[in-house]
N, C-alpha and C positions, 0 to 999 in steps of 0.2 A: 504494500500500500504506500510505500515511500513516494512522496511528492504528488501522488494522485489525490485529488479532492474527492471526498465521499460526502454525499448529502445526508445529513442526519434528520433534518426537518425542513420545513419551508424556508426558514430563515437562518439555519445553522449548518455549516459544513465543517469537515475536519480533514487534515492532511498530516502526514508524518515526515519528519526529517530522520536522521539516524538515531535520535535519542528521545525526542518529544513528539507527542501527538498534539497538534495545534487545533483549536476550535475558533471559528470566526463567524461573525454575523455577515449576512449578505450586504448589509448597509455599512458604510464606513462610519467610524466613530466621529461624532461631532465635537470631539475634545481631543486634546493632546494627552497621550498616556504618559504618566510620570512614575508609575510604580504598580504594585500588585498586592492583592490580598492573598494570604497563604493559608491553605488548608492541607492537613496531612492525614493520611489513613493507610492502613494495610489493604483496604478495600478500594481498589482502583475503580471498579464499576460505580461506586458511590460518588467518587470524584468526577467521573465522566457525567453522571446524572446531574450533579450540581452545576457543572460547566454548561451543559446544554440548557438547563432550566434558567440559569442566570443570563445567558445570552438571548434566549427566547423571550423572557418576561421581565428580567431584572434590570435592563438598561445597560448591560455590559456588552462589549463588542469583540473581545478577544480573551482567550484562555489557553492554557497548556497543561498537560500532565505527561508523566513518563509513558512511553509506548508500552503496550501490553507485554512485550517480550523483554523489557528492560527490568532488571532487578535493582532498585535503588540502594545506595550504600547503607542507608539507615534501616532498610527493611520497610520503610513507609514510603508510599507514593506522595508526591506533592502536587497540588493543584494551584496554579498561579492564575488568578482572576484579575486581569489588567484593568486599570482605571486612571482617572485624571488626578485623584487626590485621595486622602484618607477620610473623607467626609462620611463614608458609609460604614465605617468601622463598627459602630455600636449597633446599627441596623442588622448587619450580617451576624454579629455576635448573638443577638437576640434570636434571629431566625434559625441559627444552627446550634444553639446551646444544648439542646436535648438529644443530640446524636452521639451516643456513647462511643461509636467507632470513628468519630471525626474529631480532629484536633485543629481548631482554628487559631492561627497565630497572628492575626491582624495584618497590618500594612508593612510593606517594605518598599522603600523608594528605589528607583533605578540608580540613583546616586550611591546608595548603600550597596546595591548589587555590584556596581562597577568598582567600588572600593573594597569588595571582598568581605563585607561585614555579614556575619552569620549570628543567629540567635544562640544563646547559651544552651537551649533545649536541643537544637540541631547538633551543635558541636559535641554535646555529651553523648549522643547516640553513635558517634563515629568511633572507630577504633583509633588507637594511638597512631598507627601508620597512616590512616586516612586523614587525621588532623594534621600530621606532619606534611603530607602531600598538599593539603589546602594552604598551609602556611607558606610552603615553597612557591606555590602559584601566586600568592599575594605578595611575595618578596620579603617575608618576615625572617 
């Protein structure tokens, strides 16, 4: 499925690169994306359902999660739900708080992503070797 668009609904399609499955709305976002809301789960299907629902009905226009055949380093898949700012942080927390197999970690700016900043929760799930590799990539 790499590179080929797959229609998931009237307004949402997906395509894969070598690591991520990307979800996009058929209409272009009327805002500049500056970061993402992060959701973690061992249940990839749950993350895909959230991505499609939020793109269809929630006002979001782009999302990604690991491809089905990718095993994430922490054992949890991540859903990145892209948006213009962190103004929807509390709304999403309230909406998804009662999902026991879902861990919502709020907002991460593109600036923090480029700077290689990771949450304490994420880093604690990595092995020592994986943390060392991340630090090398960040130039620490």
